[in-house]
C-alpha positions in Angstrom: 0.0 0.0 0.0 1.4 3.4 -1.0 2.0 5.9 1.7 -0.1 9.1 1.5 1.9 12.2 0.9 1.6 15.2 3.2 0.3 18.5 1.8 3.8 19.8 1.9 5.1 16.9 -0.1 2.3 17.3 -2.6 3.1 21.0 -3.0 6.8 20.2 -3.4 5.9 17.8 -6.2 3.9 20.5 -8.0 6.7 23.0 -7.8 9.6 20.7 -8.7 8.1 18.2 -11.1 7.0 19.7 -14.5 5.5 16.4 -15.5 3.1 16.4 -12.5 -0.5 16.5 -13.8 -2.8 19.2 -12.6 -6.5 19.7 -12.9 -7.3 23.1 -14.4 -10.4 24.9 -15.8 -10.9 24.2 -19.5 -10.6 27.6 -21.2 -13.1 26.6 -23.9 -15.9 25.4 -21.6 -18.6 27.6 -19.9 -20.2 26.7 -16.6 -22.6 28.3 -14.2 -22.2 29.0 -10.6 -25.4 29.5 -8.7 -25.1 32.0 -5.8 -27.3 33.9 -3.4 -27.8 37.6 -3.6 -26.0 37.9 -0.3 -22.9 36.3 -1.8 -23.1 38.5 -4.9 -23.2 41.6 -2.6 -20.0 40.3 -0.9 -18.3 40.2 -4.3 -19.5 43.8 -5.0 -18.2 44.8 -1.6 -14.8 43.2 -2.4 -14.6 45.3 -5.6 -15.3 48.4 -3.5 -12.6 47.4 -1.0 -10.1 46.8 -3.8 -10.5 50.4 -5.0 -11.0 52.1 -1.6 -7.4 53.0 -1.0 -6.9 54.3 -4.6 -7.3 58.0 -5.3 -9.9 59.0 -8.0 -7.1 59.7 -10.6 -5.7 56.2 -10.2 -9.1 54.6 -10.6 -9.8 56.7 -13.7 -6.5 55.6 -15.2 -7.3 52.0 -14.5 -10.8 52.3 -16.1 -9.2 54.1 -19.1 -6.7 51.2 -19.4 -9.5 48.6 -19.3 -11.5 50.5 -21.9 -8.5 50.9 -24.2 -8.6 49.0 -27.5 -4.7 48.9 -27.6 -4.0 45.1 -27.7 -0.3 45.7 -26.8 -1.2 47.6 -23.6 0.2 45.7 -20.6 -1.9 45.6 -17.4 -0.5 45.9 -14.0 -1.7 43.3 -11.5 -4.3 45.6 -9.9 -5.8 46.5 -13.3 -6.0 42.8 -14.3 -7.7 41.8 -11.1 -10.1 44.7 -11.1 -11.1 43.9 -14.7 -11.7 40.3 -13.7 -14.0 41.4 -10.9 -15.9 43.8 -13.2 -16.4 41.1 -15.8 -17.7 38.7 -13.1 -20.0 41.4 -11.6 -21.4 42.2 -15.0 -22.2 38.6 -15.8 -23.7 38.1 -12.3 -26.0 41.1 -13.0 -27.0 39.8 -16.4 -27.8 36.4 -15.0 -29.7 37.8 -12.0 -31.8 40.1 -14.3 -32.7 37.2 -16.6 -33.8 35.2 -13.5 -35.8 38.1 -12.1 -33.5 38.3 -9.1 -33.1 42.1 -9.0 -35.3 44.3 -6.8 -35.4 48.0 -6.2 -34.6 49.5 -2.7 -33.9 52.9 -1.5 -30.2 53.9 -1.3 -30.5 54.7 2.4 -31.6 51.0 3.0 -28.5 49.5 1.3 -25.8 48.2 3.6 -23.1 46.2 1.9 -21.1 45.6 5.0 -23.6 44.1 7.4 
């Protein structure tokens, strides 16, 4: 009977053995992830948190970079991750609207951090 490897040994195999097989998402396949409105709000709050420490000029530059059609433009890590969150949030909103899971509330009644 083969001995089970510790998590540390498994990580070491991944880092040091280029022939080690990994399970990864298939880039060409699409899948759905059901989620509650409460979890979707947490993702929105995460996006707000990501931008909270940036000044308005920095955020504007990031949005201009994302909107640019220059295919040779290199993203910094923050811009890449923010764009990822924005794409995810847009798709969540699209799916929520199609499932009639959007409701209207007064701005004063919204609390993303509770």
